TIMI-2910 file (N, C-alpha, C, CB; in pm, 1 decimal, decimal comma, always signed):
<rs>
+----------+----------+----------+----------+----------+----------+----------+----------+----------+----------+----------+----------+------+
!      n_x !      n_y !      n_z !     ca_x !     ca_y !     ca_z !      c_x !      c_y !      c_z !     cb_x !     cb_y !     cb_z ! resn !
+----------+----------+----------+----------+----------+----------+----------+----------+----------+----------+----------+----------+------+
!   +551,6 !   -284,8 !  +1423,5 !   +425,0 !   -337,0 !  +1376,5 !   +436,1 !   -488,0 !  +1358,2 !   +382,9 !   -268,4 !  +1244,8 !  Met !
!   +418,4 !   -556,4 !  +1465,7 !   +423,3 !   -702,1 !  +1460,7 !   +281,7 !   -757,6 !  +1452,8 !   +497,5 !   -759,1 !  +1584,1 !  Glu !
!   +270,6 !   -879,6 !  +1407,6 !   +140,7 !   -946,7 !  +1395,3 !    +42,6 !   -869,2 !  +1308,0 !    +80,2 !   -967,8 !  +1532,5 !  Asp !
!    +95,0 !   -811,0 !  +1202,0 !    +13,1 !   -735,2 !  +1107,7 !     -0,6 !   -817,4 !   +980,8 !    +75,1 !   -594,7 !  +1077,6 !  Val !
!   -119,9 !   -824,6 !   +925,8 !   -141,5 !   -897,4 !   +800,8 !   -121,8 !   -801,0 !   +684,1 !   -284,1 !   -961,9 !   +796,7 !  Lys !
!    -13,5 !   -820,4 !   +609,5 !    +17,8 !   -736,3 !   +494,5 !    -43,5 !   -797,3 !   +370,0 !   +170,6 !   -719,4 !   +477,5 !  Trp !
!    -93,2 !   -711,8 !   +280,9 !   -156,7 !   -757,9 !   +156,5 !    -93,4 !   -687,8 !    +38,0 !   -309,6 !   -732,1 !   +158,8 !  Arg !
!    -78,2 !   -764,3 !    -70,4 !    -29,7 !   -709,2 !   -197,5 !   -147,5 !   -693,8 !   -292,5 !    +80,6 !   -800,3 !   -260,6 !  Lys !
!   -129,1 !   -612,2 !   -391,8 !   -232,8 !   -592,0 !   -493,0 !   -262,0 !   -722,7 !   -565,6 !   -190,4 !   -483,1 !   -593,6 !  Ala !
!   -385,0 !   -737,7 !   -609,9 !   -423,4 !   -859,4 !   -682,1 !   -352,6 !   -870,5 !   -816,1 !   -573,9 !   -862,7 !   -703,4 !  Ser !
!   -300,6 !   -760,2 !   -867,0 !   -230,0 !   -762,2 !   -995,7 !    -78,7 !   -771,6 !   -980,3 !   -264,5 !   -638,5 !  -1075,0 !  Arg !
!    -34,3 !   -820,4 !   -867,8 !   +107,7 !   -837,7 !   -843,1 !   +165,7 !   -934,5 !   -945,1 !   +132,9 !   -887,9 !   -699,6 !  Thr !
!   +287,2 !   -907,0 !   -991,0 !   +351,8 !   -995,6 !  -1087,5 !   +381,7 !  -1130,5 !  -1022,7 !   +481,6 !   -931,9 !  -1142,0 !  Thr !
!   +407,2 !  -1229,4 !  -1105,8 !   +429,8 !  -1366,0 !  -1057,4 !   +544,4 !  -1373,0 !   -956,7 !   +458,8 !  -1458,9 !  -1174,6 !  Ala !
!   +651,2 !  -1295,6 !   -980,1 !   +764,9 !  -1301,1 !   -888,3 !   +743,9 !  -1212,1 !   -765,9 !   +892,4 !  -1260,1 !   -960,6 !  Asn !
!   +637,9 !  -1131,9 !   -765,2 !   +602,3 !  -1053,2 !   -648,1 !   +693,1 !   -937,1 !   -616,1 !   +597,5 !  -1139,8 !   -533,0 !  Gly !
!   +774,9 !   -895,4 !   -711,7 !   +867,7 !   -785,1 !   -686,8 !   +802,2 !   -649,9 !   -711,9 !   +991,5 !   -799,6 !   -774,3 !  Glu !
!   +865,6 !   -546,4 !   -660,1 !   +824,8 !   -407,5 !   -683,4 !   +680,4 !   -382,1 !   -644,7 !   +845,0 !   -371,2 !   -828,6 !  Asn !
!   +643,0 !   -425,8 !   -528,1 !   +504,9 !   -409,4 !   -483,2 !   +497,6 !   -326,1 !   -356,5 !   +440,0 !   -545,3 !   -459,7 !  Cys !
!   +388,9 !   -257,1 !   -345,5 !   +354,4 !   -190,0 !   -220,8 !   +261,1 !   -284,0 !   -146,5 !   +287,9 !    -48,3 !   -245,6 !  Val !
!   +286,7 !   -302,3 !    -19,9 !   +199,6 !   -384,5 !    +63,2 !   +124,6 !   -293,1 !   +159,7 !   +281,1 !   -493,2 !   +140,6 !  Glu !
!     -0,9 !   -326,4 !   +184,6 !    -85,1 !   -248,6 !   +274,4 !   -133,4 !   -335,9 !   +389,2 !   -204,7 !   -188,2 !   +198,7 !  Leu !
!   -151,9 !   -273,3 !   +503,5 !   -209,2 !   -341,4 !   +619,9 !   -309,8 !   -247,4 !   +684,5 !    -98,0 !   -384,3 !   +722,4 !  Ala !
!   -428,7 !   -298,0 !   +707,5 !   -531,5 !   -216,1 !   +774,7 !   -522,6 !   -240,1 !   +924,9 !   -675,8 !   -249,9 !   +721,4 !  Arg !
!   -504,6 !   -133,0 !   +996,8 !   -498,9 !   -137,5 !  +1142,2 !   -618,9 !    -60,5 !  +1197,4 !   -364,1 !    -78,2 !  +1195,6 !  Leu !
!   -644,2 !    -67,4 !  +1326,5 !   -765,1 !     -4,1 !  +1380,5 !   -780,6 !   +145,1 !  +1349,6 !   -767,2 !    -22,2 !  +1527,3 !  Pro !
!   -670,8 !   +220,0 !  +1347,4 !   -685,2 !   +364,6 !  +1329,4 !   -611,2 !   +421,7 !  +1209,1 !   -638,0 !   +433,7 !  +1451,3 !  Ser !
!   -547,7 !   +337,8 !  +1129,2 !   -475,8 !   +385,7 !  +1011,8 !   -444,6 !   +270,3 !   +917,6 !   -346,6 !   +457,3 !  +1053,1 !  Phe !
!   -393,0 !   +304,6 !   +799,6 !   -344,6 !   +206,6 !   +702,5 !   -193,2 !   +220,6 !   +697,0 !   -410,1 !   +227,5 !   +560,0 !  Val !
!   -123,1 !   +108,8 !   +701,7 !    +22,2 !   +109,9 !   +692,6 !    +64,0 !    +62,5 !   +553,9 !    +85,5 !    +20,8 !   +802,8 !  Ala !
!   +172,3 !   +119,2 !   +503,7 !   +227,2 !    +81,9 !   +372,9 !   +374,5 !    +49,3 !   +389,4 !   +207,2 !   +195,8 !   +268,0 !  Cys !
!   +422,2 !    -46,4 !   +309,2 !   +564,7 !    -78,2 !   +308,1 !   +602,9 !   -129,9 !   +171,1 !   +600,0 !   -181,8 !   +417,3 !  Arg !
!   +731,5 !   -135,7 !   +146,0 !   +787,1 !   -186,9 !    +21,1 !   +808,2 !   -337,0 !    +37,0 !   +921,3 !   -114,3 !    -16,1 !  Asp !
!   +754,3 !   -416,8 !    -53,9 !   +767,1 !   -562,4 !    -43,0 !   +911,7 !   -609,4 !    -53,4 !   +684,3 !   -629,8 !   -150,3 !  Ser !
!   +997,0 !   -530,2 !   -117,4 !  +1138,3 !   -567,6 !   -128,7 !  +1214,7 !   -544,0 !     +1,1 !  +1204,1 !   -489,8 !   -241,4 !  Lys !
!  +1157,5 !   -464,1 !    +89,9 !  +1223,8 !   -430,9 !   +216,1 !  +1122,5 !   -439,1 !   +330,9 !  +1288,0 !   -288,7 !   +209,4 !  Ala !
!  +1073,0 !   -559,2 !   +360,0 !   +968,2 !   -571,7 !   +461,4 !  +1009,9 !   -525,1 !   +600,7 !   +923,9 !   -713,8 !   +469,0 !  Pro !
!  +1138,7 !   -522,9 !   +628,1 !  +1185,6 !   -474,5 !   +757,8 !  +1220,9 !   -326,3 !   +754,1 !  +1306,3 !   -554,8 !   +803,0 !  Asp !
!  +1203,0 !   -264,4 !   +638,2 !  +1232,8 !   -122,6 !   +621,7 !  +1123,4 !    -35,4 !   +679,8 !  +1252,4 !    -89,6 !   +475,4 !  Gly !
!  +1124,9 !    +91,2 !   +642,8 !  +1026,6 !   +184,5 !   +699,3 !   +883,4 !   +151,5 !   +659,1 !  +1059,2 !   +325,6 !   +656,4 !  Pro !
!   +794,3 !   +181,5 !   +749,6 !   +650,7 !   +169,5 !   +724,0 !   +591,9 !   +309,9 !   +730,0 !   +580,3 !    +73,0 !   +827,6 !  Lys !
!   +497,4 !   +336,0 !   +645,1 !   +434,2 !   +467,0 !   +640,3 !   +289,0 !   +452,2 !   +683,6 !   +444,3 !   +529,3 !   +497,9 !  His !
!   +242,8 !   +547,7 !   +763,4 !   +105,2 !   +545,3 !   +813,8 !    +21,7 !   +651,3 !   +743,4 !   +102,3 !   +567,7 !   +966,7 !  Arg !
!    -98,8 !   +612,1 !   +704,7 !   -192,2 !   +704,1 !   +640,6 !   -329,1 !   +687,5 !   +704,6 !   -199,3 !   +679,2 !   +487,1 !  Phe !
!   -399,2 !   +798,4 !   +719,6 !   -535,8 !   +790,2 !   +772,4 !   -625,0 !   +725,8 !   +666,5 !   -590,0 !   +932,1 !   +812,5 !  Ser !
!   -742,2 !   +682,6 !   +708,3 !   -836,7 !   +624,0 !   +612,8 !   -879,2 !   +726,8 !   +508,7 !   -960,3 !   +568,8 !   +686,0 !  Phe !
!   -893,5 !   +851,4 !   +549,6 !   -930,6 !   +958,2 !   +455,8 !   -819,0 !   +980,5 !   +353,9 !   -960,8 !  +1089,8 !   +531,9 !  Val !
!   -694,3 !   +981,1 !   +399,0 !   -581,8 !   +998,4 !   +306,5 !   -576,3 !   +885,4 !   +204,2 !   -449,6 !  +1005,2 !   +383,8 !  Glu !
!   -597,6 !   +761,5 !   +249,1 !   -594,2 !   +648,4 !   +156,1 !   -709,9 !   +655,3 !    +57,8 !   -598,2 !   +515,9 !   +232,4 !  Met !
!   -827,4 !   +691,5 !   +104,1 !   -943,1 !   +703,0 !    +14,2 !   -918,2 !   +810,3 !    -90,7 !  -1071,4 !   +735,2 !    +93,8 !  Ala !
!   -857,1 !   +920,7 !    -50,1 !   -824,7 !  +1028,7 !   -143,7 !   -723,3 !   +981,0 !   -246,9 !   -770,1 !  +1151,5 !    -68,3 !  Thr !
!   -621,9 !   +907,8 !   -203,3 !   -521,1 !   +854,4 !   -295,2 !   -584,4 !   +757,3 !   -394,1 !   -408,4 !   +784,6 !   -217,3 !  Leu !
!   -665,6 !   +663,4 !   -345,5 !   -728,1 !   +565,6 !   -434,5 !   -819,9 !   +633,2 !   -535,9 !   -806,6 !   +462,8 !   -353,4 !  Phe !
!   -891,1 !   +734,6 !   -494,0 !   -978,3 !   +808,1 !   -586,0 !   -895,5 !   +875,5 !   -694,9 !  -1062,2 !   +913,0 !   -509,7 !  Lys !
!   -784,3 !   +936,9 !   -657,2 !   -697,6 !  +1002,9 !   -754,9 !   -638,7 !   +901,9 !   -853,0 !   -584,9 !  +1078,9 !   -683,7 !  Ala !
!   -599,9 !   +785,5 !   -803,3 !   -545,7 !   +680,9 !   -891,0 !   -652,4 !   +635,8 !   -990,1 !   -494,5 !   +560,0 !   -808,0 !  Ile !
!   -772,4 !   +610,7 !   -940,7 !   -881,6 !   +567,5 !  -1029,4 !   -917,3 !   +673,7 !  -1132,1 !  -1005,0 !   +532,3 !   -947,7 !  Lys !
!   -900,5 !   +799,9 !  -1096,2 !   -927,7 !   +910,3 !  -1189,3 !   -816,1 !   +930,2 !  -1291,1 !   -948,9 !  +1038,9 !  -1112,3 !  Asn !
!   -705,7 !   +856,5 !  -1276,8 !   -594,6 !   +869,4 !  -1370,4 !   -500,2 !   +983,5 !  -1339,4 !   -647,1 !   +886,6 !  -1507,0 !  Gly !
!   -509,5 !  +1039,8 !  -1220,1 !   -424,6 !  +1153,1 !  -1184,3 !   -276,0 !  +1119,3 !  -1183,0 !   -464,6 !  +1205,3 !  -1050,0 !  Asp !
!   -241,4 !   +992,3 !  -1170,3 !   -101,1 !   +952,5 !  -1163,2 !    -55,7 !   +871,8 !  -1284,1 !    -77,3 !   +872,8 !  -1038,3 !  Tyr !
!   -136,7 !   +867,1 !  -1388,9 !    -97,5 !   +794,3 !  -1509,7 !    +24,3 !   +860,7 !  -1572,7 !   -214,6 !   +788,5 !  -1611,2 !  Asp !
!   +121,3 !   +780,9 !  -1607,3 !   +244,2 !   +833,0 !  -1666,4 !   +246,0 !   +821,5 !  -1817,8 !   +362,9 !   +761,0 !  -1609,3 !  Leu !
!   +142,3 !   +765,3 !  -1875,9 !   +141,0 !   +746,2 !  -2021,3 !    +90,0 !   +868,2 !  -2093,1 !    +56,6 !   +626,7 !  -2058,4 !  Ser !
+----------+----------+----------+----------+----------+----------+----------+----------+----------+----------+----------+----------+------+
</rs>
Protein backbone atom coordinates (compact mmCIF):
# COMPACT_ATOMS: atom_id res chain seq x y z
CA MET A 1 0.00 0.00 0.00
CA GLU A 2 2.12 2.80 -1.30
CA ASP A 3 1.02 6.39 -1.85
CA VAL A 4 -1.68 6.05 0.78
CA LYS A 5 -2.61 8.99 3.01
CA TRP A 6 -2.73 7.71 6.59
CA ARG A 7 -4.64 9.66 9.25
CA LYS A 8 -4.50 9.60 13.03
CA ALA A 9 -7.33 10.43 15.39
CA SER A 10 -7.77 14.09 16.25
CA ARG A 11 -7.27 13.20 19.92
CA THR A 12 -3.82 11.75 19.37
CA THR A 13 -1.39 12.52 22.19
CA ALA A 14 1.32 15.12 21.63
CA ASN A 15 4.01 12.48 21.11
CA GLY A 16 1.76 10.57 18.69
CA GLU A 17 2.40 7.16 20.21
CA ASN A 18 0.00 4.23 20.56
CA CYS A 19 -2.26 5.27 17.72
CA VAL A 20 -4.22 3.48 15.10
CA GLU A 21 -3.92 5.08 11.69
CA LEU A 22 -6.62 4.77 9.03
CA ALA A 23 -6.52 5.21 5.27
CA ARG A 24 -9.57 5.33 3.03
CA LEU A 25 -9.08 3.52 -0.24
CA PRO A 26 -11.56 3.08 -3.10
CA SER A 27 -13.00 -0.23 -1.88
CA PHE A 28 -11.97 -0.57 1.77
CA VAL A 29 -10.47 1.11 4.84
CA ALA A 30 -6.95 0.14 5.88
CA CYS A 31 -5.69 0.24 9.48
CA ARG A 32 -2.16 0.08 10.87
CA ASP A 33 -0.26 0.67 14.09
CA SER A 34 1.51 4.05 14.13
CA LYS A 35 4.43 2.51 16.03
CA ALA A 36 5.00 0.02 13.21
CA PRO A 37 4.10 1.77 9.94
CA ASP A 38 5.88 -0.91 7.91
CA GLY A 39 4.11 -3.68 9.82
CA PRO A 40 0.89 -5.42 8.89
CA LYS A 41 -2.07 -3.52 7.53
CA HIS A 42 -5.61 -4.69 8.08
CA ARG A 43 -8.43 -4.20 5.58
CA PHE A 44 -12.04 -3.58 6.55
CA SER A 45 -15.09 -2.97 4.41
CA PHE A 46 -16.93 0.32 4.80
CA VAL A 47 -19.80 -1.56 6.46
CA GLU A 48 -17.43 -3.19 8.96
CA MET A 49 -15.89 0.17 9.87
CA ALA A 50 -19.30 1.82 10.25
CA THR A 51 -20.38 -1.03 12.54
CA LEU A 52 -17.21 -0.66 14.63
CA PHE A 53 -17.59 3.12 14.95
CA LYS A 54 -21.23 2.76 15.97
CA ALA A 55 -20.29 0.23 18.66
CA ILE A 56 -17.53 2.52 19.96
CA LYS A 57 -19.91 5.48 20.12
CA ASN A 58 -22.44 3.31 21.96
CA GLY A 59 -19.81 2.50 24.60
CA ASP A 60 -19.63 -1.19 23.73
CA TYR A 61 -15.85 -1.17 24.21
CA ASP A 62 -15.57 1.06 27.29
CA LEU A 63 -13.26 -0.51 29.83
CA SER A 64 -14.27 1.68 32.76
